[in-house]
VOMIFI-838328 format. One record per residue (C-alpha): residue in three letters; x, y, z. Coordinates in steps of 0.5 Angstrom, whole numbers, plus 500, padded with zeros to 3 digits. Layout:
REM residues N
<rec resn="Ala" xx="X" yy="Y" zz="Z"/>
...
REM end
This chain:
REM residues 264
<rec resn="Met" xx="500" yy="500" zz="501"/>
<rec resn="Ser" xx="503" yy="507" zz="498"/>
<rec resn="Gly" xx="503" yy="513" zz="503"/>
<rec resn="Arg" xx="504" yy="520" zz="501"/>
<rec resn="Leu" xx="510" yy="521" zz="503"/>
<rec resn="Asp" xx="514" yy="515" zz="500"/>
<rec resn="Asp" xx="521" yy="515" zz="500"/>
<rec resn="Arg" xx="521" yy="522" zz="502"/>
<rec resn="Thr" xx="527" yy="523" zz="508"/>
<rec resn="Val" xx="525" yy="527" zz="513"/>
<rec resn="Leu" xx="531" yy="529" zz="519"/>
<rec resn="Ile" xx="526" yy="531" zz="526"/>
<rec resn="Thr" xx="529" yy="535" zz="532"/>
<rec resn="Gly" xx="527" yy="534" zz="539"/>
<rec resn="Ala" xx="523" yy="528" zz="535"/>
<rec resn="Ala" xx="524" yy="523" zz="542"/>
<rec resn="Ser" xx="517" yy="525" zz="545"/>
<rec resn="Gly" xx="511" yy="531" zz="544"/>
<rec resn="Ile" xx="509" yy="534" zz="538"/>
<rec resn="Gly" xx="516" yy="531" zz="534"/>
<rec resn="Ala" xx="514" yy="523" zz="537"/>
<rec resn="Ala" xx="506" yy="524" zz="534"/>
<rec resn="Cys" xx="509" yy="527" zz="527"/>
<rec resn="Ala" xx="514" yy="522" zz="527"/>
<rec resn="Arg" xx="508" yy="516" zz="527"/>
<rec resn="Arg" xx="505" yy="519" zz="522"/>
<rec resn="Leu" xx="510" yy="520" zz="517"/>
<rec resn="Ala" xx="512" yy="513" zz="518"/>
<rec resn="Ala" xx="505" yy="510" zz="517"/>
<rec resn="Glu" xx="505" yy="515" zz="511"/>
<rec resn="Gly" xx="511" yy="512" zz="509"/>
<rec resn="Ala" xx="518" yy="517" zz="509"/>
<rec resn="Arg" xx="524" yy="515" zz="512"/>
<rec resn="Leu" xx="526" yy="518" zz="519"/>
<rec resn="Leu" xx="532" yy="519" zz="521"/>
<rec resn="Leu" xx="530" yy="523" zz="529"/>
<rec resn="Ala" xx="534" yy="527" zz="533"/>
<rec resn="Asp" xx="534" yy="529" zz="540"/>
<rec resn="Leu" xx="538" yy="532" zz="546"/>
<rec resn="Asp" xx="535" yy="525" zz="550"/>
<rec resn="Gly" xx="538" yy="520" zz="545"/>
<rec resn="Pro" xx="535" yy="513" zz="549"/>
<rec resn="Gly" xx="529" yy="517" zz="548"/>
<rec resn="Ala" xx="530" yy="519" zz="540"/>
<rec resn="Asp" xx="533" yy="511" zz="540"/>
<rec resn="Lys" xx="526" yy="507" zz="543"/>
<rec resn="Val" xx="521" yy="511" zz="538"/>
<rec resn="Ala" xx="525" yy="511" zz="533"/>
<rec resn="Arg" xx="527" yy="503" zz="534"/>
<rec resn="Glu" xx="518" yy="503" zz="535"/>
<rec resn="Leu" xx="518" yy="506" zz="528"/>
<rec resn="Gly" xx="524" yy="501" zz="525"/>
<rec resn="Gln" xx="527" yy="507" zz="523"/>
<rec resn="Trp" xx="534" yy="511" zz="525"/>
<rec resn="Ala" xx="536" yy="515" zz="530"/>
<rec resn="Val" xx="541" yy="521" zz="533"/>
<rec resn="Gln" xx="543" yy="524" zz="540"/>
<rec resn="Ala" xx="544" yy="532" zz="539"/>
<rec resn="Asp" xx="545" yy="538" zz="542"/>
<rec resn="Val" xx="541" yy="542" zz="537"/>
<rec resn="Thr" xx="545" yy="549" zz="540"/>
<rec resn="Arg" xx="552" yy="545" zz="539"/>
<rec resn="Ala" xx="555" yy="547" zz="532"/>
<rec resn="Thr" xx="559" yy="540" zz="531"/>
<rec resn="Asp" xx="552" yy="537" zz="533"/>
<rec resn="Ile" xx="548" yy="539" zz="528"/>
<rec resn="Asp" xx="554" yy="538" zz="522"/>
<rec resn="Arg" xx="554" yy="530" zz="525"/>
<rec resn="Met" xx="545" yy="531" zz="525"/>
<rec resn="Val" xx="546" yy="533" zz="518"/>
<rec resn="Asn" xx="550" yy="529" zz="515"/>
<rec resn="Ala" xx="548" yy="523" zz="517"/>
<rec resn="Ala" xx="541" yy="523" zz="513"/>
<rec resn="Tyr" xx="546" yy="525" zz="508"/>
<rec resn="Glu" xx="551" yy="519" zz="508"/>
<rec resn="Arg" xx="544" yy="514" zz="510"/>
<rec resn="Trp" xx="540" yy="518" zz="505"/>
<rec resn="Gly" xx="545" yy="521" zz="500"/>
<rec resn="Arg" xx="540" yy="527" zz="501"/>
<rec resn="Leu" xx="534" yy="530" zz="505"/>
<rec resn="Asp" xx="528" yy="533" zz="503"/>
<rec resn="Val" xx="524" yy="536" zz="509"/>
<rec resn="Leu" xx="527" yy="538" zz="516"/>
<rec resn="Phe" xx="522" yy="539" zz="521"/>
<rec resn="Asn" xx="525" yy="543" zz="526"/>
<rec resn="Asn" xx="522" yy="543" zz="532"/>
<rec resn="Ala" xx="527" yy="542" zz="538"/>
<rec resn="Gly" xx="524" yy="548" zz="543"/>
<rec resn="Val" xx="525" yy="549" zz="551"/>
<rec resn="Val" xx="520" yy="553" zz="554"/>
<rec resn="Gln" xx="520" yy="556" zz="563"/>
<rec resn="Ala" xx="514" yy="561" zz="566"/>
<rec resn="Lys" xx="516" yy="567" zz="569"/>
<rec resn="Pro" xx="513" yy="572" zz="571"/>
<rec resn="Leu" xx="517" yy="579" zz="565"/>
<rec resn="Leu" xx="520" yy="583" zz="571"/>
<rec resn="Asp" xx="525" yy="576" zz="574"/>
<rec resn="Val" xx="528" yy="574" zz="567"/>
<rec resn="Thr" xx="535" yy="573" zz="568"/>
<rec resn="Glu" xx="540" yy="574" zz="563"/>
<rec resn="Asp" xx="541" yy="566" zz="564"/>
<rec resn="Asp" xx="534" yy="565" zz="563"/>
<rec resn="Trp" xx="534" yy="569" zz="556"/>
<rec resn="Asp" xx="539" yy="566" zz="554"/>
<rec resn="Arg" xx="536" yy="558" zz="555"/>
<rec resn="Ile" xx="529" yy="560" zz="551"/>
<rec resn="Met" xx="533" yy="564" zz="545"/>
<rec resn="Ser" xx="539" yy="558" zz="545"/>
<rec resn="Val" xx="535" yy="553" zz="544"/>
<rec resn="Asn" xx="528" yy="556" zz="539"/>
<rec resn="Leu" xx="531" yy="561" zz="535"/>
<rec resn="Arg" xx="539" yy="561" zz="534"/>
<rec resn="Ala" xx="539" yy="552" zz="534"/>
<rec resn="Ala" xx="533" yy="553" zz="529"/>
<rec resn="Phe" xx="537" yy="558" zz="525"/>
<rec resn="Phe" xx="543" yy="554" zz="525"/>
<rec resn="Val" xx="539" yy="547" zz="523"/>
<rec resn="Leu" xx="535" yy="550" zz="518"/>
<rec resn="Gln" xx="543" yy="553" zz="515"/>
<rec resn="Ala" xx="546" yy="547" zz="515"/>
<rec resn="Ala" xx="540" yy="542" zz="511"/>
<rec resn="Ala" xx="538" yy="549" zz="506"/>
<rec resn="Arg" xx="545" yy="549" zz="505"/>
<rec resn="Arg" xx="545" yy="541" zz="503"/>
<rec resn="Met" xx="539" yy="541" zz="500"/>
<rec resn="Ala" xx="541" yy="547" zz="495"/>
<rec resn="Lys" xx="546" yy="544" zz="492"/>
<rec resn="Gln" xx="541" yy="536" zz="492"/>
<rec resn="Asp" xx="537" yy="534" zz="485"/>
<rec resn="Leu" xx="530" yy="537" zz="484"/>
<rec resn="Leu" xx="525" yy="531" zz="488"/>
<rec resn="Pro" xx="522" yy="526" zz="484"/>
<rec resn="Ala" xx="517" yy="529" zz="480"/>
<rec resn="Ser" xx="517" yy="536" zz="483"/>
<rec resn="Glu" xx="519" yy="543" zz="482"/>
<rec resn="Leu" xx="522" yy="542" zz="490"/>
<rec resn="Arg" xx="530" yy="540" zz="492"/>
<rec resn="Gly" xx="528" yy="540" zz="499"/>
<rec resn="Lys" xx="522" yy="543" zz="505"/>
<rec resn="Leu" xx="523" yy="546" zz="511"/>
<rec resn="Ile" xx="518" yy="546" zz="517"/>
<rec resn="His" xx="518" yy="549" zz="524"/>
<rec resn="Thr" xx="513" yy="549" zz="529"/>
<rec resn="Ala" xx="513" yy="556" zz="532"/>
<rec resn="Ser" xx="507" yy="558" zz="536"/>
<rec resn="Ile" xx="500" yy="562" zz="537"/>
<rec resn="Ala" xx="505" yy="565" zz="542"/>
<rec resn="Ser" xx="509" yy="567" zz="536"/>
<rec resn="Tyr" xx="503" yy="573" zz="534"/>
<rec resn="Arg" xx="499" yy="574" zz="541"/>
<rec resn="Gly" xx="504" yy="576" zz="545"/>
<rec resn="Gly" xx="503" yy="569" zz="550"/>
<rec resn="Leu" xx="501" yy="569" zz="556"/>
<rec resn="Pro" xx="505" yy="575" zz="561"/>
<rec resn="Leu" xx="509" yy="569" zz="564"/>
<rec resn="Leu" xx="512" yy="566" zz="557"/>
<rec resn="Ala" xx="516" yy="574" zz="554"/>
<rec resn="Pro" xx="523" yy="570" zz="552"/>
<rec resn="Tyr" xx="518" yy="564" zz="550"/>
<rec resn="Ser" xx="513" yy="568" zz="545"/>
<rec resn="Ala" xx="519" yy="573" zz="543"/>
<rec resn="Ser" xx="523" yy="567" zz="541"/>
<rec resn="Lys" xx="516" yy="564" zz="537"/>
<rec resn="Ala" xx="516" yy="571" zz="534"/>
<rec resn="Gly" xx="523" yy="570" zz="531"/>
<rec resn="Leu" xx="522" yy="564" zz="528"/>
<rec resn="Val" xx="517" yy="565" zz="524"/>
<rec resn="Ser" xx="520" yy="573" zz="522"/>
<rec resn="Leu" xx="526" yy="567" zz="521"/>
<rec resn="Ser" xx="522" yy="562" zz="517"/>
<rec resn="Arg" xx="518" yy="568" zz="512"/>
<rec resn="Thr" xx="526" yy="570" zz="510"/>
<rec resn="Ala" xx="528" yy="564" zz="509"/>
<rec resn="Ala" xx="523" yy="562" zz="505"/>
<rec resn="Gln" xx="524" yy="568" zz="501"/>
<rec resn="Val" xx="531" yy="568" zz="501"/>
<rec resn="Leu" xx="531" yy="559" zz="498"/>
<rec resn="Ala" xx="526" yy="560" zz="493"/>
<rec resn="Pro" xx="531" yy="561" zz="487"/>
<rec resn="His" xx="534" yy="554" zz="490"/>
<rec resn="Arg" xx="528" yy="551" zz="490"/>
<rec resn="Ile" xx="527" yy="550" zz="498"/>
<rec resn="Thr" xx="520" yy="551" zz="502"/>
<rec resn="Ser" xx="519" yy="554" zz="508"/>
<rec resn="Asn" xx="514" yy="554" zz="513"/>
<rec resn="Cys" xx="511" yy="555" zz="519"/>
<rec resn="Ile" xx="507" yy="550" zz="524"/>
<rec resn="Cys" xx="503" yy="554" zz="530"/>
<rec resn="Pro" xx="501" yy="549" zz="537"/>
<rec resn="Gly" xx="496" yy="552" zz="541"/>
<rec resn="Val" xx="495" yy="549" zz="548"/>
<rec resn="Val" xx="497" yy="542" zz="547"/>
<rec resn="Asp" xx="498" yy="537" zz="551"/>
<rec resn="Thr" xx="506" yy="535" zz="551"/>
<rec resn="Pro" xx="511" yy="535" zz="557"/>
<rec resn="Met" xx="512" yy="542" zz="555"/>
<rec resn="Trp" xx="505" yy="545" zz="557"/>
<rec resn="Lys" xx="507" yy="540" zz="563"/>
<rec resn="Gln" xx="512" yy="544" zz="565"/>
<rec resn="Ile" xx="508" yy="551" zz="564"/>
<rec resn="Asp" xx="503" yy="547" zz="568"/>
<rec resn="Arg" xx="508" yy="547" zz="574"/>
<rec resn="Asp" xx="512" yy="553" zz="573"/>
<rec resn="Trp" xx="504" yy="556" zz="573"/>
<rec resn="Thr" xx="501" yy="553" zz="579"/>
<rec resn="Ala" xx="507" yy="554" zz="583"/>
<rec resn="Leu" xx="507" yy="561" zz="582"/>
<rec resn="Glu" xx="501" yy="562" zz="584"/>
<rec resn="Gly" xx="500" yy="557" zz="589"/>
<rec resn="Trp" xx="494" yy="553" zz="585"/>
<rec resn="Ala" xx="493" yy="547" zz="586"/>
<rec resn="Pro" xx="497" yy="541" zz="579"/>
<rec resn="Gly" xx="493" yy="542" zz="573"/>
<rec resn="Glu" xx="490" yy="548" zz="574"/>
<rec resn="Ala" xx="494" yy="552" zz="570"/>
<rec resn="Trp" xx="494" yy="547" zz="565"/>
<rec resn="Lys" xx="485" yy="547" zz="566"/>
<rec resn="Arg" xx="484" yy="555" zz="565"/>
<rec resn="Arg" xx="489" yy="556" zz="560"/>
<rec resn="Ala" xx="484" yy="550" zz="555"/>
<rec resn="Ala" xx="478" yy="553" zz="557"/>
<rec resn="Gly" xx="478" yy="558" zz="553"/>
<rec resn="Ile" xx="478" yy="554" zz="547"/>
<rec resn="Pro" xx="472" yy="554" zz="542"/>
<rec resn="Leu" xx="472" yy="546" zz="540"/>
<rec resn="Gly" xx="471" yy="544" zz="547"/>
<rec resn="Arg" xx="478" yy="540" zz="548"/>
<rec resn="Pro" xx="485" yy="540" zz="549"/>
<rec resn="Glu" xx="490" yy="540" zz="544"/>
<rec resn="Arg" xx="494" yy="532" zz="542"/>
<rec resn="Ala" xx="500" yy="533" zz="539"/>
<rec resn="Glu" xx="496" yy="528" zz="533"/>
<rec resn="Asp" xx="492" yy="533" zz="532"/>
<rec resn="Leu" xx="498" yy="537" zz="528"/>
<rec resn="Thr" xx="501" yy="531" zz="524"/>
<rec resn="Gly" xx="496" yy="532" zz="518"/>
<rec resn="Leu" xx="499" yy="540" zz="517"/>
<rec resn="Val" xx="505" yy="536" zz="518"/>
<rec resn="Val" xx="504" yy="531" zz="512"/>
<rec resn="Phe" xx="501" yy="536" zz="508"/>
<rec resn="Leu" xx="508" yy="540" zz="510"/>
<rec resn="Ala" xx="512" yy="534" zz="507"/>
<rec resn="Ser" xx="508" yy="532" zz="501"/>
<rec resn="Ala" xx="507" yy="534" zz="494"/>
<rec resn="Asp" xx="500" yy="538" zz="497"/>
<rec resn="Ser" xx="504" yy="543" zz="499"/>
<rec resn="Asp" xx="509" yy="544" zz="493"/>
<rec resn="Tyr" xx="506" yy="552" zz="491"/>
<rec resn="Met" xx="506" yy="553" zz="499"/>
<rec resn="Thr" xx="512" yy="558" zz="502"/>
<rec resn="Gly" xx="514" yy="563" zz="508"/>
<rec resn="Gln" xx="506" yy="562" zz="512"/>
<rec resn="Ala" xx="505" yy="561" zz="520"/>
<rec resn="Val" xx="499" yy="556" zz="520"/>
<rec resn="Asn" xx="495" yy="555" zz="526"/>
<rec resn="Val" xx="492" yy="549" zz="529"/>
<rec resn="Asp" xx="489" yy="551" zz="536"/>
<rec resn="Gly" xx="482" yy="549" zz="536"/>
<rec resn="Gly" xx="480" yy="556" zz="534"/>
<rec resn="Leu" xx="484" yy="559" zz="541"/>
<rec resn="Val" xx="486" yy="566" zz="537"/>
<rec resn="Met" xx="481" yy="566" zz="531"/>
<rec resn="Gly" xx="481" yy="572" zz="528"/>
<rec resn="Asn" xx="487" yy="574" zz="530"/>
REM end
């Protein structure tokens, strides 16, 4: 049985859990060949073994790890068709209490590393042959957030800024890389039941003195579709962006949030 992504090669960062792992399962089901990268090497290995795919331990804040990660895709397949630039971190903290170390940690992973992963992949993609039956050489997909333009929560100032920067970066890349036949788009999740939101809930409830889970409950209560988002709710969009169906789409940031910020 053929899939929409048969023989397409995909590198996923932040692949050990959450959105990365959910998308890995869906992409594999659609026929993609995957290289799963994460700072949590055993976690990435576990997902890779489950799917019959490949994994690499990588710290995306280190140039040597980025090069090794991208090289691994080319050593295995001779090309990289899709980058899913998904690694990210978060911290909930009052704006006036954010330290330089807090700021630098968030920006280092969510923006600086995302840029250099994008750059390393695009440099190689620009030199490879076109995808079969396509006018493109490669595709870049980045995990941003609805916080990228809404401003997010008051406790997420560095995170929101990093994701706004990522959307801007993705759109610049879309313009610069179009002549090289490479597209660049963002997905913008909302309130997703992942380890990242569990971290936000721990930080937020501790600050407010609430019971565990209360911050999550309050934030999810405003979703028009009536339930929190699951990582699996994002997988269809990622498959679409990785497939030929989105070949004429670039420079976009697409919300998948249950209507939380509709109209904005």
